[in-house]
N, C-alpha and C positions, 0 to 999 in steps of 0.2 A: 553243273547236271549232266552236261554231256560227259564229265568223265564219271559219273559216279552211275549212270548210263551202261556205258563201256565194261566199268568193273562189274558190275551186277551180269551183265550178258554174256561174260565172258568164265565168269562164278561159274553160271547156270550151263551154260555149255560144257565145260571143262566136265562138272559128274554128270551130267548127262541121265541117264534113267536109272543110275544109283538112286536119286532121291525123288521122292513123288511131285508130282505138280506143288501140292500145297508144301514141302518141304523147301522145295525151287522157292517157290514164294517169300518163307520167312528169311530163306539165306540173300534175296535181294532187300529185304529188311537191315538185316544185319551188317550187308554193305555200304546203306544209307546211311544208316545211323554211325558207323565207322567215318564215314566220310565228314560228315557233320559234324563229329565231335573234333576232329580236328580243327576245323573253323572254331568253335567255341571253345576249345584250348587258348587258339590266335587271343579270340579275345579278351579273354580270361589275364591270358600273360600281360597286354596291354594295357588291360583296364578300361575298357571299353562297353562291359556289362554292367548293368545296375542289378538292384536285386532280385526283380521281377526276369530279367536274362538269365541268371544263373539259375534260377527256379525253373523256367520253360525249359532250358539244355539241360538239365537235372531229369526234368520230365519225360523230356523226351527219353532220355535211355533206358528208363523204368517201363517207359511204355513198350520198347524190346524184349523184355525178358521171356514170354511166350516164344518169341522168335527163336532166343539163343536158347532154352531147353529142346526147342523142336529139331532145331539144325546140331546140336550139340547130341542129340539120342540118335541121330541119322548119322553123321560122322565117326561117332563112336563104332561102328558096325563096317564101316568100310575096311579092305583090306589096305594095308598100309597109315591107317591112321596111327595118330603119335599123341602121348600124353603132353599137356601142356609145358613152355617152358621158363615158364615167371616164378620168380625168385621174390617167394614174399618176404623170405626174412627181411628183405631191402627195403620195405614198403614204409613210405617218408611220402607226402603230398606231393613234393619237389620233384623226387627220384620218381614216385608214380608218372607224372605228367611226363617228362619225359622219356620214360619207357614206354610211354602209350604211344608216343610221338616216333619214338624208334621201330617199335611193334608194328603201328601202320604205315612207315614207310617198308619196311621190308616185306608187308603185307603186297605192299604196291608193286614190290621187284619180284617176288615170288611166281615163276610160271606154273608150278606143279599145284594139281588142283589138295591136294593132301596135306600139303605143307602151305599152302597159303588160306585152304581152312582154320585149320589150323591155329596160325597166327589170325585170321578173323575173331577163331572163338575167343583166343588171348585178348585183344585188343577192348573185345566187349566186354570179358571181365576186368578190364582196368577202370573203361568207363564207367561199370555200376559205381566201385569202389569210388574215384574222383566226383563219381555225384552224389554220391552218399557223404562224402567231406563239405562237399559245398553246398548240401543243400540245408533249407532255412525256415 
C-alpha cells in the first residue's frame, strides 16, 4: 500500500495544476488499479485464484473505465503528450500478460510525467483487454 501511495503522490505532484483535482483523483485510481493488477497477474500465473477471484480482479479493472477516460482526455491536451506505444498486432493472452508487466515496470522507472502517464494509460488498456479475456 505504501508503494501505491508513493506512486500516486509522485504522479499528482508531477502533473501539478495541469490536471484538475477531479482528474488527479482519477489518476490516483489508475495508479492503484495498475499496481493491484500486477499482483492479480502474478496470482493468475501461479494458479492461486479461483473463478470468483478472477471475476473480482476483472471487475476491479472495469470499475476504472471512467477514471481511464477522464485521465486520457486530460492527458491528450498536455504539451508533450504521446501516442500509445502498444502493438496490438501482437495480441495473444500470454504476450499481453508479459506486455502488461513490461509496460508497468517501465511506468515504475519513468521519471517524466508525460511519459509516465502515457505508460499508465497503456497499462490500463492492457488490463481491460486481459480482464475481458479472463471474465466468465
